[in-house]
MARMARBA-317805 format. One record per residue: residue in three letters; x, y, z of N, C-alpha, C in turn. Coordinates in steps of 0.001 Angstrom, whole numbers, plus 500000, padded with zeros to 6 digits. Each point is the difference from the previous one (the first is absolute). Example, Ala and Ser with C-alpha at 12.3 -4.5 7.8 and 13.67 -1.06 7.14 Angstrom:
residues 2
Ala513190494310507800499110501190500000500900501200500000/Ser499650501050499280500820501190500060499230501090500730/
end
This chain:
residues 298
Unk450489935229433714500900499032499343499022498550500098/Unk499334499811501425499508498734500337498739499820498983/Unk499545501369500280498315499843498867500118499839498362/Unk501547500917499678500328499192498708500244498414499668/Unk500877499319501160500281498947499654498368498872500302/Unk499597500726500657498626499251500186499306500043498741/Unk499588501009499334499388500245498684500819498898498738/Unk501141499962500356500621499353498624499755498507500730/Unk499929499542501056500003498765500644498914499033499719/Unk498831500716499812498836499698500376499675499442498106/Unk500347500885499187499420499753498440500931498992499711/Unk501378499907500476500751498965499522499508498457500680/Unk499677499775501055499576498897500752498626499318499001/Unk498975501088499478499039499739499249500156499151498699/Unk501253501114499327500749499521498802500500498420500163/Unk500881499705501174500489498564499923499003499013500131/Unk498911500451500894499058499067500378499192499507498573/Unk499914500965499216498940499672498677500881498982499181/Unk501418500264499944500653499308498901500601498519500864/Unk499725499956501258500610498810500688498825498836500075/Unk498889500731499596498655498839500033500047499423498550/Unk499956498439500202499835499491498432498647500606499044/Unk500503500141499008499020500153499046499144499171499428/Unk500627498475500542498993499175499338500407498487500740/Unk498961499554500491500139498983500667500717498711499356/Unk500911499796500866501440498605499583498712499095499609/Unk500520499716498411499291498695499412500300498820500684/Unk499039499071500017500363498679500767500265499125499009/Unk501179499148500018500361499321498980499815498147500427/Unk499808499209499423499838498503500098501326499661499866/Unk500947499395500694501418499646499290500184498789500089/Unk500348499615499073499927498434499371501674499457500187/Unk499930498849500519501554499656499647499873498203499809/Unk501475499372499908499765498596499721501369499667499803/Unk500399498540500698501032499389500301501109500079498553/Unk500903500145499960500899500386498581500381498572499641/Unk499079499114499570500460498668499375500522499704498459/Unk499724500993499220500174499949498937500846501190499687/Unk500306500243498811500735501585499473499246501075499928/Unk500485501371500093499140501103500634499265499984498911/Unk500174500120498805499202500333498785498753499398499994/Unk500098498679500288498740498730499983499028500711501168/Unk501053500134501365498463500741501045499729501313499745/Unk500833501018499011499501501217500172498791499844498835/Unk499970499285499029499310499938499059498246499094500763/Unk500470499358500598498610499130500702499486500755501063/Unk500482500755500895499522500813501133499523501497499428/Unk500629500353499301499265501630499069498941499748499196/Unk500005498746499632498408499626499218499128499639501016/Unk500200499187500847499317500043501266499291501303500907/Unk500950500853499979500032500800500857498761501205499336/Unk500286500063498665499095500822498833498615499592500395/Unk499954498370500138498805499685499736499079500036501594/Unk500908499867501218499439500532501192499663501341500143/Unk500720500855499494499713501283500119498792500227499440/Unk499927499577498884498509500170499345498559499584500824/Unk500546498727500530498323499313500542500115500766501482/Unk500952500418500650500080500343501242499806501562500450/Unk500467500818498755499697501132499742501070500702501288/Unk501017499595500006501347500364500821501273499961498901/Unk500817501182500613501524499341499281500548498907500551/Unk500537499271498883500620498418500603501418500306498981/Unk500839499736501061501573499792499397500462498574500715/Unk501223500049498796500592498907500329501583500202500642/Unk500341499501500951501123500326500444500898498998500038/Unk501229499943499488500848498971499670500970499697501306/Unk500011498899500525501358499961501145501194499267499467/Unk501046499940500574501171499558499670500360498611500225/Unk499118499074500769499840498677500582498777500132500662/Unk500044498260500521499121499305500612499731500768501399/Unk500723500441500814500018500320501040499479501333499943/Unk500285500782498944499490501443499756498615500072500102/Unk499096498838499142499127500025500072499082499547501141/Unk500721499531501249499436499674501168499904501171500741/Unk501338500600499735500441501093501118498892501182499419/Unk499865500024499002499159501203499151498296499770500753/Unk499835498679500043498524500005500287500024500064501551/Unk500782499453500650499997500244501693500274501293500534/Unk500823501303499045499994500956500653498735500993499220/Unk499034499301499153499070500443499384500263500991498621/Unk501010499937499578500276500541498875499407499349498510/Unk499471498652500168499481499825499085498570499193500552/Unk498844500255499380498723499849500642499877498414499573/Unk500486499514498761499259498752499477501326499547499050/Unk500168498797500556501404499367499494499841498540499298/Unk500778499624498849499491498884499436501174498998500716/Unk499745499028500768501264499426500833499918498315499536/Unk501219499703500038499698498398500154499688499324501242/Unk499795498748500096499552499775501339501021499991501221/Unk500968499967499984501141500415500995499840501544500472/Unk500279500510499050500128501534500120498411500758500555/Unk499192499383499389498617500257500408499371499757501497/Unk500899499003500261499809499279501547500775501039501319/Unk501421500004499180500585501331500920499342501272500047/Unk499711500298498731499439501472500239498465499995500792/Unk499326499039499969498897500067500921500393499748501356/Unk500674498769500357500624500146501592500199501594500648/Unk500759500575499065500664501495499991498950500985500074/Unk498930499910499672499081501012499593498352499639500420/Unk499874500582501300498660499653500359498749500247499307/Unk499013499242500112498677500235499101500343500011498497/Unk500956499850499453500256499542498437499063498972499439/Unk499556500323498851498906499002499618500516498963498365/Unk499930499141500175500246498759498817498683500401499007/Unk500520500903498828499087499911498906499480499162499172/Unk500929499595499327499958499076498746501295499288499443/Unk499536499088499542501179499430499287499533499326498707/Unk500957499994499118499527499084498510499695498702499986/Unk499160499366499120499134498757500027501645498950500015/Unk501149500208499492501102499208500043500523499981501291/Unk500226501221501123500392499949501139499620498757500873/Unk498960499330500161499479499239501013500751498655500064/Unk500284499413498229501272498851499857501135500595499205/Unk500895500612500332500808500114499680501467499539500223/Unk501110499856499187500894499266500027501124500975499704/Unk501109499178500300501549500267499578500510499069498981/Unk501151500200499492500791499094499313501278500371500144/Unk500770498755500066501343499849499779500783499970499019/Unk500867500805499434500453499808498608501611499812499979/Unk500584499444498953501489499690499906500317500341498868/Unk501371500293499841500830500344498941500173498771499036/Unk499770500009498590499889499014499329501435499091500227/Unk500953500922500092501315499167499846499971498466501162/Unk499713500489500996499874498762501071499111498802499647/Unk499171500051498994499672498823499846499101499068500981/Unk499447500357500918499799499150501337498466499920499677/Unk499401498694499949498543499611499983499463500480500678/Unk498807500786499467499062500463500697499228499248501052/Unk499607500581501076499269499330501182498702499617500132/Unk499769498845499851498971499072500318499018500375500754/Unk500653499786501636499547500454501089500837500967500914/Unk499156500471500827500908501359501119501050499277500299/Unk500323498780500500501078499530500447501339500284499442/Unk500024500080498582500973499932499058500624501296499900/Unk499285501259500827500651500932499908501042500044500950/Unk500698499044500398501022499610500795501496499784498841/Unk499383500091498421500806499938499023500619501533499717/Unk499646501054500910500491501123499574501200500120501144/Unk500045499633500961501183500004501121501401500308498843/Unk501141500822500714500642500519499511500214500593498394/Unk498855500421499942499909501009498764500084501737500138/Unk500295500617499510499613501704500371498885500144499362/Unk499260500111501397498488500605499807499641501029500655/Unk498915500885499336499615501089500203498334499750500332/Unk499614500794500951498438500514500111500039501174499137/Unk498516500712500438499867501224499442500375500994501092/Unk498750500906500281500368500586501604499841499294500811/Unk500894500614501129499929499009501609498548499880500403/Unk499128501319499563498652499918500340499039499449499722/Unk500237499084498572499093499610498722499324498699500839/Unk498495499976499790499701498996500268500136498677499195/Unk499668500492498604500587498868498854501008499692499595/Unk501218501212500601501010499717499209501220499486501291/Unk499423500311500868500789499678501086499444499106501623/Unk499059500459500354499277499204501132499774498722499618/Unk499265499790499153499272499250499533500850498450499435/Unk500958500794498805500999499022499632500817499190501243/Unk500135501123500768501171499638501538499082498641500722/Unk499137500474500172499004498926500680499754498473499403/Unk499770500207498989500168498790499214501250499497499685/Unk501006500587500036501642499547500025499833499014501093/Unk499671500911501172500304499211501529498960498689499868/Unk498973499853499883499737498951499996500227499152499276/Unk500803500458498643500873498713499474501422499851500714/Unk500148500686501124501137499476500627501115500831499538/Unk499713501183499494501551500915499091499572501404501261/Unk501230500376500132500356501154500999500758500738498859/Unk499570501604500342500243501065498840502141499718500362/Unk500130499549501168501486500005500107500726498907499140/Unk499180499401499510500823498782499112500096500473498453/Unk499863501223499660499934500381498703501518500135499821/Unk500328500614498811501526499984499772500128501660500554/Unk501108500252500806500210500826500691499873500257501326/Unk499195498685500579499189499693501175498775501278499988/Unk499498500840499100498910500740500156499359500148498619/Unk498944500418500120499226500666498529500342501161499688/Unk499596500572498636499970501302499793498767500486499906/Unk499407501137499964498861500737500342500213501076498418/Unk499160499838498952499833500921498886499483500988500289/Unk499059499978500574499163501078500499498640500375499206/Unk499769498896498939498580499581499019500141498924499493/Unk499140499758499450499404498751499591500668500183498227/Unk499951501109499157500451500102499140501706499833499937/Unk500603500952501018501214499591500048500550498432500282/Unk499507499685500373499958498415500789500287499172498783/Unk498997500148498723500183499512498808501280500131499338/Unk500154501556499916500924500296499575501784499565500232/Unk499965499988501117501194499529500827500313498361499639/Unk498985499492500434500025498219499356500119499951498641/Unk499362500562499136500227500121498525501575500430499335/Unk500409500934500998501653500221499526500607499253500729/Unk499913499148500562500892499159500658500752500167501238/Unk499361501578500571500828500638501382499528499052501113/Unk498644499494499845499857499009501163499382498654499081/Unk500299499132500624499700498624499150498504499473500336/Unk499459500584500784498101499668500621499651501010500815/Unk498590500327499870499314500995500575498604499438500330/Unk499528501023500909498198499905500073499079500746499897/Unk498955500060499676499200501209499620498866499801499399/Unk498770501084500110498742499722499656499476499237498594/Unk499417499252500063499614499049498995499280501109498825/Unk499439500730500171498721500959499166501430500701499414/Unk500480500617500672501277501104499438500736499051498842/Unk500422498652500264500693499036499480499368500059498503/Unk498641499539500293499390500038498570500089501019499562/Unk499772501353500107499817501085499218501371500050499192/Unk501356499936500837501099500140499420500005498774498829/Unk499835499022500429499940498617498999499318500598498422/Unk499064500704500405499380500262498724500340501336499256/Unk500334500972500719500480501127499462501578500328500167/Unk500503499270500509501663500287499952500697499079499858/Unk499772499233498397500820498624499880501663500275500349/Unk500344500940500021501739500553499821500154499999501708/Unk499297500090500910500075500075501383499915498555500284/Unk499337499089499464499716498731500995500619498621498597/Unk500751500419499528500253499252498921501194498666500378/Unk500680500567501136501087498967500713499229499571501160/Unk498866500131500330499462499609501432498532499010499814/Unk500007498651500828499116499300499982499158499823501387/Unk498674499623500288500030500121501051499872498596500264/Unk500528499831501513500549498805500699498636499592501161/Unk499473500727500159499022499491501030498697501256500303/Unk498951499421500054498523501261500271499626499276501334/Unk499751501148501058499390499704501271498834499585500144/Unk499189499388500929498873500003500266499535501543500114/Unk498286500393500193499499501116500052499847500338501509/Unk500188501461499983500127500901500942499245501065499840/Unk499920500789501167498818501286499748501016501267499570/Unk499934501317499477501077500740499591499459501232500282/Unk500156500578498699500108501516499805498090500580500641/Unk500059501201500133498645500726500552500228501236500320/Unk498818500845499769499870501289500559499721500477501096/Unk501275500767500889499532500403501136499788501427500234/Unk498768500189500907499769501643499996500218500662501496/Unk500160501289500250499677500273501201498812499905500644/Unk500156499948501045498142500175500652499226501255500096/Unk500698500800499875499410501558500198499687500748498571/Unk499784499285499007499813500711498644498780500770500163/Unk499323499406500650498445501011500014500091501037500744/Unk500990500004501128500114501089500749500960501441499145/Unk500580499317499017500769500489499118499499500938499041/Unk499397498972499190499104500749498946498638500228500199/Unk499072498833500026499002500281500600498841498845500038/Unk499031499763500490499119499106500566499860498646499026/Unk500434498843500328499493499106498722501042499877499054/Unk501550500618500340500779500289498958500642498319499834/Unk500343499181501124500675499096499956499137498785499130/Unk498367499985500673499787499389499099499611500022498425/Unk500082501323499718499698500591498540501420499288499387/Unk501147500145500527501386499893499736499808498321499586/Unk500005499263501355499724498655499483499243499507499036/Unk498786500715499636499162499473498786500702500352498553/Unk500726501269500425500624500147498542500963499291499505/Unk500542499229501111500961499151499465499430498676499544/Unk499089499258500852499708499005499774498759499709498935/Unk499470501305499064499222500396499255500967499760498739/Unk501009500241499829500899500287498932499565498428499169/Unk499693500484498716499496499324499068500418499545498675/Unk500579498666499595500418500029498518499127500575499122/Unk498922499720500154499212500572498642500165501654500138/Unk500547500832500762500054501280499583501593500495500041/Unk500065500135498220501508500371499750501044500599500814/Unk499456501281500902501326500285500645499943498890501235/Unk499162499469500568500003499200501016500961498467499732/Unk499931499805498830500733498634499248501115500405499818/Unk500850501099499711501031500612500234500911499687501351/Unk498999500573500892500520499912501232500473498695500739/Unk498796499332499498500098498202500992501168499543498863/Unk500065500233498770501179499554499310501355499957500471/Unk499996501588500566501464500161500508499844499400501607/Unk499236499696500558500101499262500978499673498509500003/Unk500295499465498496499858498913499596498721499024500604/Unk498610500682499947499062499490500924498726499988499106/Unk499021499213500230498838500135499192498593500778500714/Unk500511500044501536499380501075501129500549499632501408/Unk499636501161500522500153499957501357498811499556500877/Unk500370499125501191499174499584500941500157500383501419/Unk498728499559500825500424500064501315500856499606500882/Unk500624500433500636501154499287500968499698500468501335/Unk500620499243501021500202500264501371500903499931500827/Unk500632500662501068501040500110500678500205498335500378/Unk499163499255500297499846498580500689500681499076498938/Unk500089500366498747500698498924498962501253500014499778/Unk500448500934501380501767500282499469500513499584501457/Unk499586498934500796500144499785501089501164498789499961/Unk499900499652498722501164498772499873501288500809499697/Unk499676500837499197501050500645499496501001500909501041/Unk499027500365500961500578500595501640500869499076500673/Unk499591498782500221500612498807500812501116499598499213/Unk499876500004498617501579499717499477501112501204499980/Unk499014501235500108501104501030499823500664500084501452/Unk499108499639501359500449500116501269501191498773500188/Unk499735498909499127500696498919499857501751500280499721/Unk499943500699498762501088500258499258500573501789500655/Unk499669500329500918500219501099500892500045501109498802/Unk498581500138499195499639501107499231499002500885500639/Unk499442499341500916499365500725500863500089499824501459/Unk500191501282500940500414499667501150498589500286501100/
end
């Protein structure tokens, strides 16, 4: 009986061992993420187009992984579920501080001198601000920011409001709203659900040009001074994950996107840029300081 069991057991072990072995090495994928600062349809087109180009240049699979909110992008990067993320200034600093050895790869040509706009529903007929101090005229209005962790839709607008002596508790209802994205801020102010709001100047301009119905009831009250904003942040161990020199090649692929190449031109247009340029973590020191002051970084 024991001999019979032994004869049955050995072939069974061999059979199971063969089928438990991987038939093919697991394929490594470069996972790209981004803060959801616009409608998801726009983000899908932009990052799927870029993923296709990077896959061709880097000779690896590249996949865009959407996240539900800004915090999701930071968390996804910290837990290494995302390898490369398009962050705003604040979220990039948050993610970098939580992820040792992460690397600032690049930013757009427009990101070193970025701006926000304060917008108002036309029914209020308030004279546009001439100086930053005029932001005090927004007191007692129903006001919305974008995402709570947005640089251009919350952090910097609140910073400039504070310089003008305006506290967020002075808005109608004793607090501001949070729309979740720049597109949503425009829609809410345009509809009259909120009387005023703040958002990314570049996205405002894009909507003004392409979505006249969405902006017909809104005008710009104030344009902020410049600050540094969006950038690419990568994990620091991509060479180990893929191959030697991968990070350098990734950076080169992004920096070499060129308007004279039809495929590259479409990508750059989706990013509202003419090119990507070098960036460095030191450039975001001021954003970090403002983030700590406003308790968005602890």
